[in-house]
Structures are given as structure tokens and as C-alpha cells.
C-alpha positions as CSV (number, residue, x, y, z in Angstrom):
1,M,-120.1,-204.4,-106.7
2,I,-116.8,-206.1,-106.6
3,I,-116.5,-209.1,-104.3
4,V,-113.0,-210.2,-103.3
5,Q,-111.9,-213.4,-101.5
6,L,-109.5,-212.9,-98.8
7,D,-107.4,-215.5,-96.8
8,S,-107.7,-215.2,-93.1
9,E,-104.4,-213.3,-92.6
10,Q,-105.6,-210.5,-95.0
11,L,-108.9,-210.3,-93.2
12,N,-107.3,-210.3,-89.7
13,S,-105.1,-207.3,-91.0
14,L,-108.0,-205.5,-92.4
15,I,-110.0,-205.8,-89.3
16,Q,-107.1,-204.8,-87.1
17,N,-106.6,-201.6,-89.2
18,A,-110.3,-200.6,-89.3
19,V,-110.5,-201.1,-85.5
20,R,-107.3,-198.9,-85.0
21,K,-108.8,-196.3,-87.3
22,V,-111.8,-196.0,-85.2
23,I,-110.1,-196.0,-81.9
24,S,-107.9,-193.1,-83.1
25,E,-110.8,-191.2,-84.5
26,T,-113.0,-191.7,-81.2
27,P,-113.0,-188.5,-79.0
28,K,-111.2,-189.2,-76.0
29,A,-113.3,-189.1,-72.7
30,I,-112.6,-186.4,-70.3
31,Q,-109.8,-187.8,-68.2
32,P,-107.8,-186.1,-65.3
33,T,-104.6,-185.0,-66.4
34,D,-101.2,-186.2,-64.5
35,T,-101.3,-182.8,-62.4
36,D,-105.2,-183.0,-62.0
37,H,-107.1,-185.1,-59.5
38,W,-110.4,-185.6,-57.8
39,L,-111.5,-183.8,-54.6
40,D,-114.1,-184.9,-52.4
41,L,-116.5,-182.5,-50.4
42,T,-114.0,-182.1,-47.6
43,E,-110.9,-181.4,-49.9
44,L,-113.0,-178.9,-51.6
45,C,-113.8,-177.0,-48.7
46,N,-110.2,-176.9,-47.6
47,Y,-108.9,-176.3,-51.4
48,H,-111.4,-173.1,-52.2
49,P,-109.9,-169.9,-51.2
50,D,-113.1,-168.9,-49.2
51,K,-113.2,-172.2,-47.2
52,P,-116.8,-172.6,-47.5
53,S,-118.8,-174.8,-45.1
54,K,-120.5,-178.2,-46.5
55,P,-123.7,-176.7,-46.5
56,T,-122.7,-173.7,-48.5
57,V,-121.2,-176.1,-51.3
58,Y,-124.3,-178.5,-51.2
59,G,-126.3,-175.2,-52.1
60,W,-123.9,-174.3,-54.9
61,V,-124.5,-177.9,-56.1
62,N,-128.3,-177.7,-55.9
63,A,-128.1,-174.3,-57.7
64,G,-125.9,-175.8,-60.5
65,T,-123.2,-173.1,-60.0
66,I,-120.5,-175.2,-59.1
67,P,-119.0,-178.1,-61.5
68,V,-119.6,-181.4,-59.8
69,H,-119.7,-185.2,-60.7
70,K,-121.9,-187.4,-58.8
71,G,-121.4,-191.2,-58.5
72,C,-122.4,-193.7,-55.8
73,K,-124.3,-190.9,-53.8
74,K,-121.0,-189.0,-53.5
75,L,-120.2,-185.6,-54.7
76,R,-116.7,-185.2,-56.7
77,F,-114.9,-182.3,-57.9
78,L,-112.1,-182.1,-60.6
79,K,-109.5,-179.7,-59.5
80,S,-109.0,-178.4,-63.1
81,E,-112.9,-177.5,-63.4
82,I,-112.7,-176.0,-59.9
83,D,-109.7,-173.7,-60.9
84,D,-111.7,-172.5,-64.2
85,F,-114.9,-172.2,-62.0
86,L,-112.8,-169.9,-59.6
87,R,-111.2,-167.9,-62.5
88,Q,-114.9,-167.0,-64.1
89,G,-115.4,-165.1,-60.8
90,R,-112.4,-162.6,-61.7
91,K,-113.5,-158.9,-61.7
92,R,-112.8,-156.8,-64.8
93,T,-110.5,-153.7,-64.3
94,R,-111.9,-150.4,-65.0
95,A,-110.0,-150.2,-68.2
96,E,-111.4,-153.5,-69.2
97,I,-115.0,-152.4,-68.7
98,E,-114.5,-149.3,-70.5
99,S,-112.9,-150.7,-73.4
100,N,-115.9,-153.3,-73.6
101,A,-118.4,-150.3,-73.4
102,H,-116.7,-148.5,-76.3
103,T,-116.6,-151.6,-78.5
104,Y,-120.3,-152.2,-77.5
105,L,-121.2,-148.6,-78.3
106,A,-119.3,-148.6,-81.7
107,K,-121.2,-151.7,-82.9
108,K,-124.4,-150.4,-81.5
109,N,-124.1,-147.1,-83.7
110,G,-123.2,-149.0,-86.9
111,G,-119.3,-148.9,-86.4
112,Q,-119.1,-145.1,-85.8
113,A,-116.7,-143.9,-83.3
114,L,-118.2,-142.1,-80.3
């Protein structure tokens, strides 16, 4: 073990560098981007393409099917998460389904072509 005596300026610099390193390596919290924003329940109902009623959205929240943030007894929805949620409902084309089926069957048959 080596013990080194530092003056206050060296110690201050060492601490600042350590804090900067910790801050730079800490994962950033999920923050809305400049183009992203929060929606309340009414805004979500108006934004969603199907224009669901509030009770419908409450049902989705209760079932855990829609991304939601709760705070102060209010529901908040992040627009980017809602957009991702809506994209997940995309139906695959017939060609995509057939391709996935062929890939699955090829794997199931040990890599042999059908």
C-alpha cells in the first residue's frame, strides 16, 4: 500500500475527475426527446387512431397492454412509447408469414430444405 500526501488543489482535482467519470458512466434516465412529449388520458384518446373512449384505455391500463406511467393518481403516456405500441399491432404480409413458416420448418427439420 502506497500512501501519498496531496495538497488541497490536487485532492479537489482528483475528486472532480472521479465525479465526472461516475456521471459519464451512469446510464441516462429515460427522458423524452425534443420531439417527444407526454400525453394525458384525453390527449391519448384523441391521438390514438381508433379514438378509444376513456373506459377502454383504463381497461388497457388495467390489463397491462398499453405502456403507461402513473404519478399523483394520474395516467401519463409517452408519445414515443405509444407509437411503438401502435407499430407492434402491424399485421404481417402473406409473404412474411410464408417466409417465417419456411424458416421455422427448415429449423425444425434440422436445416433441410422442404
